[in-house]
C-alpha positions in Angstrom: 106.1 101.4 79.8 105.1 104.3 77.5 107.5 107.1 76.7 104.8 109.6 77.9 103.7 109.2 81.5 100.0 109.6 82.4 99.0 113.1 83.5 96.8 111.4 86.1 97.7 109.9 89.5 95.5 107.5 91.4 95.4 107.8 95.2 94.0 104.7 96.8 92.7 104.3 100.4 91.6 107.9 100.7 88.7 107.6 103.2 90.7 108.9 106.2 91.6 112.2 104.3 88.8 114.7 103.6 88.6 116.1 100.0 89.8 119.5 101.2 92.7 118.0 103.1 93.7 115.9 100.1 93.7 118.9 97.8 95.9 120.9 100.3 98.2 117.9 100.7 98.6 117.6 96.9 99.3 121.3 96.6 101.9 121.0 99.3 103.7 118.1 97.7 103.5 119.4 94.1 103.9 123.1 94.7 100.9 123.6 92.3 97.4 125.0 92.8 94.2 122.9 92.6 91.9 124.0 89.8 94.6 126.1 88.0 97.3 123.4 87.8 95.4 120.1 88.6 92.0 118.7 89.4 91.0 116.1 91.9 88.1 113.7 91.3 86.9 111.5 94.2 85.4 108.1 93.4 84.0 107.1 96.9 82.5 103.9 95.6 86.0 102.4 95.3 87.8 104.6 97.9 90.0 106.4 95.3 90.8 109.9 94.2 92.4 110.8 90.8 94.5 113.9 90.5 94.9 115.0 86.8 97.6 117.6 86.1 96.7 120.3 83.7 100.2 121.8 84.1 102.9 119.5 82.7 104.8 117.9 85.5 106.9 114.7 85.9 104.1 112.5 87.3 106.5 109.6 87.9 108.6 111.9 90.2 105.4 113.2 91.9 104.3 109.6 92.6 107.7 108.9 94.1 107.5 112.1 96.3 104.0 111.0 97.4 105.1 107.5 98.4 107.8 109.0 100.6 105.6 111.8 102.1 105.0 111.6 105.9 101.3 112.6 105.7 100.4 110.3 102.8 101.9 107.4 104.9 100.0 108.5 108.0 96.7 108.4 106.0 97.9 104.9 104.7 97.2 106.1 101.1 99.1 104.9 98.1 99.8 106.7 94.8 100.3 105.3 91.3 100.1 106.5 87.7 96.7 106.0 86.1 97.2 103.3 83.5 96.2 104.0 79.9 93.0 102.5 78.7 91.1 102.4 75.4 87.7 102.3 77.1 85.9 104.9 79.2 82.4 105.1 80.7 80.3 108.2 80.2 77.6 108.7 82.9 74.6 110.9 83.5 73.8 111.2 79.8 70.6 112.8 78.5 67.8 110.3 77.5 67.9 111.5 73.9 71.6 110.9 73.3 72.6 108.8 70.3 75.6 106.6 69.6 76.4 108.9 66.6 76.5 112.0 68.8 78.7 110.3 71.3 81.1 109.1 68.6 81.4 112.6 67.1 81.8 114.2 70.5 84.5 111.8 71.7 86.3 112.1 68.3 86.6 115.8 68.7 90.1 117.0 69.3 88.7 120.0 71.2 87.3 117.6 73.7 90.6 115.7 74.0 89.2 112.8 71.9 90.5 110.6 69.2 89.2 107.9 66.8 86.4 105.9 68.3 86.0 102.3 67.4 82.8 101.5 69.3 80.0 103.0 71.4 77.7 100.9 73.6 74.7 102.8 74.9 73.0 101.7 78.2 69.8 103.9 78.2 68.5 102.3 81.5 71.7 103.6 83.3 72.0 106.8 81.2 75.5 105.7 80.4 77.7 104.5 77.6 81.0 102.7 77.1 83.2 104.4 74.5 86.1 102.4 73.1 88.9 104.3 71.3 91.1 103.0 68.5 94.1 103.7 70.7 94.7 105.0 74.3 95.7 108.5 73.2 92.1 109.7 72.7 90.6 109.3 76.2 91.8 112.2 78.3 
């Protein structure tokens, strides 16, 4: 358990709740505003949504509130902190992208990055797997 909780919360089993409904529900529970205070990314392939808080909140407490919330239970959704990872997948990359460019981009502090240990390019998928030296540089 890290001293610093993840700023992202994973919501599983979201298919019964529309994206707009989910955003309003999270605004109601958190007291914050979507786009200004947090973002929501849907990943329909795995029936999940990820809320990432721009504004600093106690995400552990937020997950607890969500697990007890009547509407979250009615939709049969679950909430948990997004675990830290050292590897991310970048998608929809331009054909001409290079591993050097991706390394420099993801090492940029301005982009929320950190030291990169490896970049694997998959040109046929226009994607890459970026591995960081530690889990801090992958926000």
